[in-house]
N, C-alpha and C positions, 0 to 999 in steps of 0.2 A: 537694271541688273547690277547686283553687287559685284565689285571687282572689275567692272568695265573700265574705269579710270582709276589708276593707282599712282599716287604721288610718291616720289622717291624719298627715302629716309637718308639723313646726312651721315650714314655710317662710315663712309670712307673718310670724311673730314674729321669725325671723332677719333678714328684710328690714327690719323696723321697727328692730331693734336696730342693724343696720349703717348704716342711713340716719341714725339719731340720732347714732351715733358719728361719722359723716362730717360732720354738721352741727356737732358740738362741735369737731372738728378744724379745720373751716373758720373758726369763730369764734376759736379759739386762734391760728390763723395770722394773722388780721386784727389781733388784739390782742396779738401776740407781744412788742412793745416794752414795753408796760406790765406784761405778765405776767412778763417776764424781770426787770424792775426790782423787782417785788414779790417774786419768788422769791428774789432775791439778798439780801433783808433778813434772811432766816433760812434759809439753804440746807439745813441739817440737818433741821429740822422740816418744811419745805415739801417736801423730797425724800422724807421718810417718808410724807407725805400722798399725793403723786403715785404713789409706789410701791404703797401700799395700794389706790389707785384702779385702777392697772394690774392688780393681782392680782384685784380684784373683777370687772373687765371680762372677764378671761380665764376666771374661774370661771363667769360668766353665759353666755358663749359655749359653754363646755364642757357646761353643763347643757342648753342647747338642742340641742347635738349628741347628747347622751346620750338625750334624748327621741326624736330622730330614729332612733337605733339601736334603741331599745326599740320604737318603732312598727314598724320593719321586722321585728324578732324576733317581735312579737305577731302580725303578719300571717302569718308563716310558721307560727306555732303554730296560728292559727285555721284554716289550710288543712288541717292534719292533726295534731290534738292527740295522737293515739296514738303518732306517730313523732317528735314534737318533742323537741329537746334544749335544756335550759335550764341556764345556768351560774349558780353561786351568787351571783356579784356583780351579776347583772342585777336590774333593778327588778321584772320579772315572775317572779322566782324562786319566790314563793309559789304560783304556778300549777303548779309541778313536782309537788306532792303530790296534785293532783286531775286529772291528765291523762287517766286512764282514765274518770273521771266526766264530764269534758268531752267526750270522744270518744263516750260513750254517751248524752249529753244527760240524765244522771241526777244532776247536781250538786244537793246539798241547798241550800235558801236560806240556812241558817245558815253552811254552808261558803263560799258565795259572798260573804256579808257579811264573814266573817273574812278571806278572801283579798283582797277589795277594800280592806279597812282596812289590811292589811299593805302592799299596793302603795302606798296613799296615804302611809303613814309613810315608806316608802323614797323616794318622790318628794320629800317635804318635807325629808328629811335633807340633800339637796343644796343647799337654800336657806339653811340655818342659817349657814354661813360667809359667805354673801353679805349676809345681814341684819346679822351682827356687824360686817362691814367697813363697812357704811353708818353704823352707830352709832359705830364707831371714828373715822371721818373727822370727824364732828361733834365728838367729844371732842378730837381733835388740834387742830381749828380753835379751839375754846374755850381749850385749853391755851396755844396761841400768843398768843391775845388777852390772857389774864391775865399771861402772861410779859411781854408788851410793856408792859402797864399797870404792873407792878411795877418794871420798868426806868425807866419814865417818872417814876413817883413818886419813886424814889430820885434820879434826875437833877435833878428840880425841887428836892428837898431840898438837894442839893449846891449848886445855883445860889443858893438863898436864903442858905445859910451863907456863901458867898463874897462876898456883897454888902458893900461898905464903908459903914459907917454915917455917916461924916463927909463923904462926897462930896456934890457939888452934885446938885440934882434931875435936871438934864439928863444929867449923866454917869451917875448911878445908873440912870436909865431906859434909857440906851443899853446899859449892862452887863447889865441885866435882860433886855432884848430879845435881846441876843446870846446870853446864857446859856440862854434858853428856846427858842431856835430849834432846837437839836439835840434835846432831849427831845420837843418837839412833833412834829418831823419823824419821829423814831423811833417815836412812838406811832401816827402815821398809817400808817407802813409795817408796824408790827407786826400790824395787822389783816389783812395779807395771808394769814396762816394761816387766819383765819376764812373769808376769800374762797375759798381752795383747798379747805378742809374742807367748807364748805356746798355748793359747786359739785360737788365729788366725791360727796357724799352724794346730791344730786339725780340725778346721772348713774347711780349704782348703784341708786337707787330706781326709775328708769324701766326699767333692765335687769331688776331683780327682778320688776317688774310683768309684763314680757313672759314671763319664765320661769314665773311663776305661772299666767298664762293658758294657756301651752302645756301645763303639767302638768295643769291642770284639764280641758282638753279631752281629753287622753289618758286621764285617769281616767274621764271620762264615757263615752268610747268603750269602755273595758274593762268598765265597769259594764253598758252596754247589751249587749255581747257575752255577758257572764256570765249576764245574765237570759235570753238566748235559749237558753242551755245548761242552765238550771235546771229540775229536775223538781219542780214545786210539789205534785203529787199525792201523792208519797211511795210507798213500797212496800206500803202496807196494802191498797189496793184490789185489785191483782193477786193477792195472797195470798188474799183473801176469795173472789174469783171462782174461783181455782183450787181452793179447798178445798170449796166448796159447789156449784159449777156442775155438775160431773159427776153428783153424787148427785141433784140436782133434775132433771136431764135424764133420768136413768134412770127416775125415778118417772113422768115424763111419758110415756116410751115404754111403760111397763107399763100406764098408764091407757089409752093409745090401743089397745094390743093387747086389753085386756079389753073395751073398748067395741065393738071390731070383732067380737067373738064374739056380740054381741046379747043378747037376753033369756035365752039358754040358760045364761049364766054371770053372773047378776046379783050373786051373792055376791062373785065376783072383782072386779067393777066397784066394788062398795061398798068392798071392802078397798083397792082401788087409790086410790079417792077419799080414804079415810082416810089412806093413806100420803102422798098428795100434800099434804093439809092439814097433816100433821105436818111434812113437809119444808118447806113454806112458812113455818110457824111457826118452825122452826129457823133458816131463812134470815133471817127478820125479827130474831130474837134475836141472830143472829151479826152482822147489819148494825148493830144498836144497839150491840153491844159494840165493833165496829170504829169506829163513829162516836165513841164515848166515848174510845177510844184515840187517835184523831186529834185530838180536842179537847184531851186531856191533853198530847199532843205539841206542839200549837200553843201552848198556854199555857206549857209549859216552855221552848219556843224563844223566846217573847216575853219571858219573865222573864230568860232568858240574854242576849238582846240588850240588855235594859235594863241588866243588870249590866255587860255589856261597854261600853256607852255611858258609864255612870257612871265606869267605870275609865279609859276614854280621856279623858274630861273632867277627871278628877282628875290624870292624868299630864300632860295639857296645862297645867292650872293650875299644877302644881308646876314644870313646865319654864319657864313664863312668869315665875313669881315668884322663881325661883332667881337669885342674884347672878351 
């Protein structure tokens, strides 16, 4: 039935991001005089910082729009999994291999965990560039700061070298004051790169937070839906019932027929009781073997999930520690 399962759109996170950007734009409009002066101290580096900030904002808005599109696609898939069409570039592409199981409500727990992990990895891929740009802005800001400090130190050295040793104290002090005015002013303005870099990093950090919350909610909804389509019992119990049920029912029918004949056929009744006891004993043994198979399967799945979790943690650790 269409509309039975509906995935939430990230509307609230989009509104938060747009309101935050509008507030930043309003503050920039109020402080435009000082910001323009600070920007012109180093137009090249400051322009690179603002360009990176603009690219990061566009990426964040694109990720929010992508979650919106994926939520719509997931809603259509949940309505009729058997007829759903999934493209390879979509986040929910891992669901394409288990559409029949989803339609039959027979998805295995191990398959559900693997599919959910693949979707989570695809969602997190979109935030990698956003996180990198946030760190890049801080780096560019610090680069501008050290650049300005190097220029200031060299300027101070030149001023000291140009001082006349035989001049009067008053003249010497005036020359020193005039010579230090330019490097000190340049040092103060050189920190504009740090201002733009740190402010841009804070802006991208807030946008990354909104994208992360939207992705987390979408992933939780997918997990809830997959759990409703998962068959935790497995195929063992239906096979057991199908294999031994008819034989046991046949023995019950023969016992009833023999007992209906009364005392005239006691031997047949005794034989029927023996057959029934044999059938019950065979059923008990079969149930025990099936239970052992189920326990072995559960233990194997648990071990596999532990290995998969360790592999994911190792890959995540390697990704975090790589330069």
